[in-house]
MARKOLKOL-877466 format. One record per residue (C-alpha): residue in one letter; x, y, z. Coordinates in pm, whole numbers, plus 50000, padded with zeros to 5 digits. Each point is the difference from the previous one (the first is absolute). Layout:
{resn: a x: X y: Y z: Z}
...
***
This chain:
{resn: m x: 57595 y: 77212 z: 88624}
{resn: a x: 50045 y: 49922 z: 49631}
{resn: l x: 50150 y: 49675 z: 49876}
{resn: l x: 50358 y: 50019 z: 49878}
{resn: t x: 50057 y: 49990 z: 49625}
{resn: t x: 50292 y: 49890 z: 49786}
{resn: c x: 50093 y: 49912 z: 49643}
{resn: i x: 50163 y: 49672 z: 49903}
{resn: g x: 50288 y: 50101 z: 49774}
{resn: a x: 49975 y: 50116 z: 49641}
{resn: y x: 49848 y: 50333 z: 49895}
{resn: p x: 49951 y: 50107 z: 49635}
{resn: k x: 50319 y: 50146 z: 49857}
{resn: p x: 49968 y: 50360 z: 49880}
{resn: d x: 50037 y: 50043 z: 49624}
{resn: y x: 50331 y: 50185 z: 50039}
{resn: v x: 50162 y: 49698 z: 50172}
{resn: k x: 50096 y: 49819 z: 49681}
{resn: l x: 50069 y: 49664 z: 50160}
{resn: p x: 49850 y: 49667 z: 49893}
{resn: d x: 49728 y: 49869 z: 50225}
{resn: w x: 49878 y: 49643 z: 50031}
{resn: f x: 49643 y: 50134 z: 50011}
{resn: n x: 50020 y: 50099 z: 49633}
{resn: i x: 50246 y: 49742 z: 49859}
{resn: p x: 49801 y: 49703 z: 49866}
{resn: a x: 50105 y: 49669 z: 50152}
{resn: g x: 50124 y: 49735 z: 49762}
{resn: p x: 50308 y: 49810 z: 49887}
{resn: d x: 50067 y: 50244 z: 49715}
{resn: t x: 49988 y: 50311 z: 50217}
{resn: a x: 50324 y: 50192 z: 50026}
{resn: d x: 50170 y: 49982 z: 50336}
{resn: p x: 49862 y: 50292 z: 50205}
{resn: t x: 50326 y: 50030 z: 50192}
{resn: k x: 50187 y: 50069 z: 49676}
{resn: q x: 49733 y: 50254 z: 49918}
{resn: w x: 50051 y: 50151 z: 50346}
{resn: a x: 50376 y: 50037 z: 49941}
{resn: a x: 49941 y: 50158 z: 49658}
{resn: a x: 49743 y: 50240 z: 50146}
{resn: m x: 50234 y: 50105 z: 50281}
{resn: a x: 50275 y: 50065 z: 49745}
{resn: a x: 49760 y: 50206 z: 49786}
{resn: m x: 49913 y: 50223 z: 50296}
{resn: g x: 50372 y: 50051 z: 50057}
{resn: l x: 50125 y: 50214 z: 50286}
{resn: e x: 49646 y: 50113 z: 50082}
{resn: a x: 49873 y: 49646 z: 50067}
{resn: e x: 50019 y: 50022 z: 50379}
{resn: q x: 49836 y: 50342 z: 50006}
{resn: i x: 49715 y: 49875 z: 49779}
{resn: i x: 49946 y: 49691 z: 50215}
{resn: s x: 50007 y: 50211 z: 50318}
{resn: r x: 49737 y: 50229 z: 49852}
{resn: g x: 49785 y: 49694 z: 49922}
{resn: v x: 50043 y: 49860 z: 50351}
{resn: a x: 49906 y: 50336 z: 50149}
{resn: e x: 49682 y: 50006 z: 49791}
{resn: a x: 49907 y: 49644 z: 50098}
{resn: v x: 50055 y: 50063 z: 50370}
{resn: r x: 49815 y: 50331 z: 50001}
{resn: n x: 49709 y: 49857 z: 49803}
{resn: q x: 49958 y: 49726 z: 50259}
{resn: v x: 50027 y: 50238 z: 50294}
{resn: d x: 49761 y: 50251 z: 49843}
{resn: a x: 49748 y: 49718 z: 49948}
{resn: g x: 50022 y: 49923 z: 50372}
{resn: i x: 50241 y: 49705 z: 50015}
{resn: d x: 50163 y: 49964 z: 50342}
{resn: i x: 50281 y: 49764 z: 49896}
{resn: p x: 50104 y: 50077 z: 49640}
{resn: t x: 50257 y: 49818 z: 49787}
{resn: d x: 50258 y: 50139 z: 49757}
{resn: g x: 49771 y: 49880 z: 49719}
{resn: e x: 50279 y: 49774 z: 49872}
{resn: i x: 50057 y: 50273 z: 49740}
{resn: s x: 50362 y: 49899 z: 49934}
{resn: r x: 49919 y: 49632 z: 49942}
{resn: e x: 49927 y: 49822 z: 49673}
{resn: n x: 49821 y: 49745 z: 50217}
{resn: y x: 50002 y: 49934 z: 50369}
{resn: i x: 50194 y: 49672 z: 49971}
{resn: h x: 50275 y: 50044 z: 49742}
{resn: y x: 50093 y: 50345 z: 50126}
{resn: h x: 50105 y: 49832 z: 50323}
{resn: c x: 50165 y: 49704 z: 49826}
{resn: r x: 50231 y: 50234 z: 49809}
{resn: h x: 50159 y: 50079 z: 50336}
{resn: i x: 50063 y: 49635 z: 50093}
{resn: e x: 50292 y: 49791 z: 49877}
{resn: g x: 49920 y: 49679 z: 49817}
{resn: f x: 49742 y: 50139 z: 49753}
{resn: d x: 50089 y: 50011 z: 49630}
{resn: f x: 49789 y: 50256 z: 49812}
{resn: t x: 50160 y: 49914 z: 49666}
{resn: k x: 49917 y: 49629 z: 50022}
{resn: l x: 49621 y: 50006 z: 49977}
{resn: t x: 49795 y: 49684 z: 50043}
{resn: t x: 49640 y: 49959 z: 49884}
{resn: k x: 49793 y: 49881 z: 50295}
{resn: a x: 49633 y: 49962 z: 50089}
{resn: v x: 49922 y: 50195 z: 50317}
{resn: r x: 49711 y: 50064 z: 50240}
{resn: g x: 49866 y: 49650 z: 49976}
{resn: g x: 50052 y: 49984 z: 49623}
{resn: n x: 49781 y: 50303 z: 49928}
{resn: y x: 50258 y: 50160 z: 49772}
{resn: q x: 50350 y: 49954 z: 49861}
{resn: a x: 50282 y: 50250 z: 50007}
{resn: n x: 50371 y: 50036 z: 49925}
{resn: l x: 50153 y: 50011 z: 50346}
{resn: p x: 50344 y: 50060 z: 50148}
{resn: t x: 50184 y: 49682 z: 50092}
{resn: i x: 50159 y: 49912 z: 50332}
{resn: v x: 50344 y: 49868 z: 49909}
{resn: g x: 50188 y: 50002 z: 50332}
{resn: p x: 49970 y: 50054 z: 50375}
{resn: v x: 49776 y: 50296 z: 50085}
{resn: r x: 50153 y: 50260 z: 50230}
{resn: a x: 49910 y: 50357 z: 50082}
{resn: r x: 50206 y: 50282 z: 49861}
{resn: a x: 50017 y: 50337 z: 50175}
{resn: p x: 49664 y: 50113 z: 50145}
{resn: f x: 49802 y: 50219 z: 49758}
{resn: l x: 49647 y: 50038 z: 50135}
{resn: v x: 50112 y: 50241 z: 50272}
{resn: q x: 50069 y: 50257 z: 49729}
{resn: d x: 49655 y: 49941 z: 49848}
{resn: w x: 49834 y: 50032 z: 50341}
{resn: r x: 50184 y: 50319 z: 50094}
{resn: r x: 49908 y: 50157 z: 49667}
{resn: a x: 49631 y: 49926 z: 50055}
{resn: q x: 49997 y: 50083 z: 50370}
{resn: a x: 50137 y: 50347 z: 49925}
{resn: f x: 49667 y: 50091 z: 49838}
{resn: t x: 49772 y: 49932 z: 50298}
{resn: d x: 49993 y: 49988 z: 50378}
{resn: r x: 49788 y: 49684 z: 49986}
{resn: p x: 50188 y: 49670 z: 50025}
{resn: v x: 50085 y: 49863 z: 49656}
{resn: k x: 49975 y: 49622 z: 49967}
{resn: m x: 50265 y: 49824 z: 49793}
{resn: t x: 49920 y: 49684 z: 49806}
{resn: m x: 50202 y: 49707 z: 49869}
{resn: p x: 49919 y: 49662 z: 49842}
{resn: g x: 50009 y: 49688 z: 50216}
{resn: p x: 50209 y: 49686 z: 49944}
{resn: m x: 49723 y: 49782 z: 49853}
{resn: t x: 49883 y: 50276 z: 49769}
{resn: i x: 50354 y: 50065 z: 49875}
{resn: w x: 50040 y: 49626 z: 49933}
{resn: d x: 49673 y: 49989 z: 49807}
{resn: t x: 50089 y: 50301 z: 49784}
{resn: n x: 50352 y: 49900 z: 49900}
{resn: a x: 50150 y: 49686 z: 49848}
{resn: d x: 50215 y: 49787 z: 50230}
{resn: d x: 50293 y: 49835 z: 49820}
{resn: y x: 50217 y: 49955 z: 50308}
{resn: y x: 49821 y: 49894 z: 50321}
{resn: h x: 49722 y: 49775 z: 49870}
{resn: d x: 49867 y: 50016 z: 50355}
{resn: p x: 49750 y: 50277 z: 50082}
{resn: r x: 50047 y: 49953 z: 50375}
{resn: k x: 50377 y: 50057 z: 49984}
{resn: l x: 49969 y: 50278 z: 49744}
{resn: g x: 49739 y: 50164 z: 50220}
{resn: a x: 50227 y: 49979 z: 50304}
{resn: d x: 50285 y: 50175 z: 49818}
{resn: l x: 49763 y: 50262 z: 49860}
{resn: a x: 49865 y: 50060 z: 50350}
{resn: v x: 50351 y: 50071 z: 50128}
{resn: a x: 50049 y: 50250 z: 49717}
{resn: l x: 49665 y: 50166 z: 50077}
{resn: n x: 50090 y: 50014 z: 50368}
{resn: q x: 50297 y: 50223 z: 49920}
{resn: e x: 49765 y: 50254 z: 49840}
{resn: i x: 49751 y: 49974 z: 50285}
{resn: m x: 50263 y: 50060 z: 50266}
{resn: a x: 50143 y: 50296 z: 49807}
{resn: l x: 49652 y: 50153 z: 49967}
{resn: a x: 49932 y: 49946 z: 50369}
{resn: e x: 50328 y: 50165 z: 50098}
{resn: a x: 49918 y: 50296 z: 49776}
{resn: g x: 49666 y: 50050 z: 50179}
{resn: c x: 49743 y: 49843 z: 49766}
{resn: q x: 49696 y: 49906 z: 50213}
{resn: y x: 49809 y: 49777 z: 49755}
{resn: i x: 50168 y: 49731 z: 49790}
{resn: q x: 49787 y: 49784 z: 49775}
{resn: i x: 50087 y: 49669 z: 49834}
{resn: d x: 49776 y: 49905 z: 49707}
{resn: e x: 49919 y: 49629 z: 49985}
{resn: p x: 49702 y: 49954 z: 49764}
{resn: v x: 50131 y: 49653 z: 49914}
{resn: f x: 49899 y: 49888 z: 50352}
{resn: a x: 49640 y: 50018 z: 49879}
{resn: r x: 50089 y: 49805 z: 49686}
{resn: r x: 50196 y: 49732 z: 50187}
{resn: p x: 49867 y: 49985 z: 50356}
{resn: q x: 50142 y: 49656 z: 50079}
{resn: e x: 50351 y: 50104 z: 49893}
{resn: a x: 49956 y: 50317 z: 50203}
{resn: l x: 49929 y: 49783 z: 50303}
{resn: d x: 50281 y: 49754 z: 49920}
{resn: y x: 50279 y: 50256 z: 49973}
{resn: g x: 49869 y: 50342 z: 49892}
{resn: f x: 49927 y: 50129 z: 50350}
{resn: e x: 50336 y: 49874 z: 50123}
{resn: n x: 50176 y: 50206 z: 49735}
{resn: l x: 49776 y: 50299 z: 50069}
{resn: e x: 50112 y: 49987 z: 50364}
{resn: r x: 50360 y: 49977 z: 49880}
{resn: a x: 49951 y: 50318 z: 49796}
{resn: f x: 49867 y: 50190 z: 50305}
{resn: h x: 50252 y: 49847 z: 50243}
{resn: g x: 50135 y: 50258 z: 50244}
{resn: c x: 49762 y: 50271 z: 49883}
{resn: p x: 49949 y: 50234 z: 50299}
{resn: d x: 49665 y: 50057 z: 50169}
{resn: s x: 50001 y: 50359 z: 49872}
{resn: v x: 49919 y: 49862 z: 49652}
{resn: t x: 49658 y: 49870 z: 49902}
{resn: r x: 50044 y: 49677 z: 49804}
{resn: v x: 49750 y: 50003 z: 49716}
{resn: v x: 49930 y: 49719 z: 49751}
{resn: h x: 49781 y: 50039 z: 49692}
{resn: m x: 49821 y: 49697 z: 49850}
{resn: c x: 49775 y: 50088 z: 49708}
{resn: c x: 49844 y: 49732 z: 49777}
{resn: g x: 50148 y: 50111 z: 49667}
{resn: y x: 49999 y: 50285 z: 49748}
{resn: p x: 49804 y: 49978 z: 49676}
{resn: d x: 50174 y: 50115 z: 49684}
{resn: r x: 49764 y: 50293 z: 49942}
{resn: l x: 49711 y: 50195 z: 50147}
{resn: d x: 49653 y: 49846 z: 50010}
{resn: h x: 50108 y: 49641 z: 49938}
{resn: p x: 49765 y: 49823 z: 50244}
{resn: n x: 50089 y: 49646 z: 49897}
{resn: y x: 50370 y: 50023 z: 50079}
{resn: p x: 50085 y: 49688 z: 50203}
{resn: k x: 50061 y: 50099 z: 50359}
{resn: a x: 50145 y: 49791 z: 50280}
{resn: d x: 49775 y: 49748 z: 50175}
{resn: p x: 49745 y: 50194 z: 50207}
{resn: d x: 50072 y: 49763 z: 50291}
{resn: a x: 50373 y: 50077 z: 50002}
{resn: y x: 49977 y: 50274 z: 50263}
{resn: q x: 49818 y: 49765 z: 50234}
{resn: q x: 50271 y: 49736 z: 49955}
{resn: i x: 50281 y: 50231 z: 50110}
{resn: a x: 49818 y: 50227 z: 50246}
{resn: d x: 50109 y: 49821 z: 50316}
{resn: a x: 50364 y: 49991 z: 49885}
{resn: i x: 49982 y: 50377 z: 49944}
{resn: e x: 49864 y: 50056 z: 50352}
{resn: q x: 50273 y: 49781 z: 50150}
{resn: s x: 50278 y: 50178 z: 49809}
{resn: s x: 50180 y: 50324 z: 50081}
{resn: i x: 49796 y: 50189 z: 49737}
{resn: n x: 49841 y: 50314 z: 50149}
{resn: m x: 49775 y: 50090 z: 49706}
{resn: i x: 49865 y: 49770 z: 49729}
{resn: s x: 49858 y: 50143 z: 49677}
{resn: f x: 49709 y: 49815 z: 49834}
{resn: e x: 49795 y: 50090 z: 49694}
{resn: d x: 49624 y: 50003 z: 50042}
{resn: a x: 49862 y: 50245 z: 49743}
{resn: h x: 50052 y: 49791 z: 49686}
{resn: r x: 49846 y: 49695 z: 50167}
{resn: h x: 49850 y: 50017 z: 50346}
{resn: n x: 50129 y: 49767 z: 50269}
{resn: d x: 49801 y: 49820 z: 50267}
{resn: l x: 50060 y: 50256 z: 50272}
{resn: k x: 50044 y: 49725 z: 50259}
{resn: l x: 50355 y: 50003 z: 49859}
{resn: l x: 50064 y: 50308 z: 50215}
{resn: e x: 49918 y: 49808 z: 50317}
{resn: h x: 50323 y: 49804 z: 49964}
{resn: f x: 50192 y: 50312 z: 50103}
{resn: s x: 50010 y: 50104 z: 50364}
{resn: a x: 50339 y: 50177 z: 49985}
{resn: t x: 50069 y: 50058 z: 49631}
{resn: s x: 49857 y: 50314 z: 49837}
{resn: v x: 49830 y: 49962 z: 49662}
{resn: i x: 50051 y: 50230 z: 49703}
{resn: f x: 49667 y: 49943 z: 49827}
{resn: g x: 49962 y: 50059 z: 49627}
{resn: v x: 49682 y: 50199 z: 49944}
{resn: v x: 50052 y: 50143 z: 49651}
{resn: a x: 50076 y: 49790 z: 49693}
{resn: i x: 50315 y: 50079 z: 49808}
{resn: a x: 49897 y: 49843 z: 49668}
{resn: k x: 49644 y: 50129 z: 49965}
{resn: s x: 49929 y: 50341 z: 49852}
{resn: r x: 49679 y: 50040 z: 50198}
{resn: v x: 50060 y: 50227 z: 50299}
{resn: e x: 49861 y: 49863 z: 50325}
{resn: t x: 49776 y: 50245 z: 50186}
{resn: v x: 50075 y: 50128 z: 50347}
{resn: e x: 49683 y: 49832 z: 50123}
{resn: e x: 50085 y: 49652 z: 49876}
{resn: i x: 50357 y: 50019 z: 50130}
{resn: t x: 49867 y: 50118 z: 50337}
{resn: l x: 49755 y: 49710 z: 50010}
{resn: r x: 50272 y: 49743 z: 49930}
{resn: l x: 50227 y: 50150 z: 50266}
{resn: r x: 49718 y: 49988 z: 50254}
{resn: q x: 49934 y: 49638 z: 49909}
{resn: a x: 50368 y: 49925 z: 50056}
{resn: m x: 49992 y: 50174 z: 50337}
{resn: e x: 49748 y: 49743 z: 50119}
{resn: h x: 50287 y: 49747 z: 49982}
{resn: i x: 50312 y: 50195 z: 50105}
{resn: d x: 50084 y: 50283 z: 50239}
{resn: e x: 49985 y: 50332 z: 49819}
{resn: q x: 50346 y: 50088 z: 50136}
{resn: r x: 50141 y: 49710 z: 49794}
{resn: l x: 49817 y: 50074 z: 49674}
{resn: i x: 50172 y: 50212 z: 49734}
{resn: a x: 49831 y: 50099 z: 49673}
{resn: a x: 50193 y: 49963 z: 49674}
{resn: p x: 49964 y: 49916 z: 49632}
{resn: d x: 50023 y: 49631 z: 49912}
{resn: c x: 50348 y: 50047 z: 49853}
{resn: g x: 50209 y: 50252 z: 49805}
{resn: l x: 49823 y: 50270 z: 49800}
{resn: g x: 50205 y: 50000 z: 49679}
{resn: l x: 49729 y: 49858 z: 49773}
{resn: l x: 49752 y: 50273 z: 50087}
{resn: g x: 50181 y: 50312 z: 49886}
{resn: k x: 50020 y: 50310 z: 50218}
{resn: e x: 49642 y: 50130 z: 49966}
{resn: l x: 49829 y: 49672 z: 50089}
{resn: a x: 50253 y: 49924 z: 50274}
{resn: l x: 49940 y: 50335 z: 50168}
{resn: r x: 49622 y: 49969 z: 49983}
{resn: k x: 50015 y: 49658 z: 50162}
{resn: l x: 50245 y: 50114 z: 50269}
{resn: r x: 49791 y: 50306 z: 50089}
{resn: n x: 49686 y: 49791 z: 50039}
{resn: m x: 50187 y: 49740 z: 50202}
{resn: c x: 50141 y: 50261 z: 50238}
{resn: a x: 49658 y: 50165 z: 50037}
{resn: a x: 49855 y: 49661 z: 50094}
{resn: a x: 50277 y: 49943 z: 50254}
{resn: q x: 49906 y: 50333 z: 50156}
{resn: a x: 49629 y: 49914 z: 49990}
{resn: v x: 50029 y: 49681 z: 50203}
***
């Protein structure tokens, strides 16, 4: 029986979807706000905007399924980035008051929306995105959203001045989306928390508590997925981009196993882990990154197969899922498809 396969979130936007994308907007304090660009692009597409986006989502889903992916995503085609798209649907964020802030451990600066009041969920919106994507396949589409710590890190807080309290309120807002998705029938819901790898002690202090708050009440019919990559570079083939501490996964592994998380997503292709990491998990399944998302070199079927077999020496094969390290937006469609096809062939081979 082949290993299951999935994607993490983002898929390259087709050229005809004229929306801004954080994969091709340079980071920096002088960069125009991508959300304003998103609003202008939606206005430019006019009444056909939803049809164009739906066509792009259909292409992303079908590309993944044709490559052999068992659990596809909607490709995040409608999002300018995976964080601020969600924040636009939460009260308390001011997208006109931008604050320059260093993010991801000080690796870059950006003009970011500012939190100016209590954060509260508005009407659920991801159900519509999920239904649109699910209509294009009979395979279960996984929906993704940013986690509380990652939202805090990628916005400027001018109200709470307390990441624990802000995270708790964000978790309540995320929970509304999760419960709406669950009620609609979504089987896989993923929270992205890459900042856990950047700040493992803060993750242990309060991050996991707020993650549990976000999933509170989620029914057993839903697989609770959490993604924790170690950081995107700003371009392809940038090997010296500062990643999170390679020991971070080890520091939080036991907390993951003790939590209500069903599947944890780690990157391994960009920088191999000590595979003893996998031995921390006796109940939690592991989504294991086996193709790099910021390297143009395409991994061969043979080398992916070898790494999966090495992983299987440390975890039951029923709890090992093959995936890219993270979203595929930097690669472009051709490279992304080549990597996905090889990954799926390797999952079949083992």
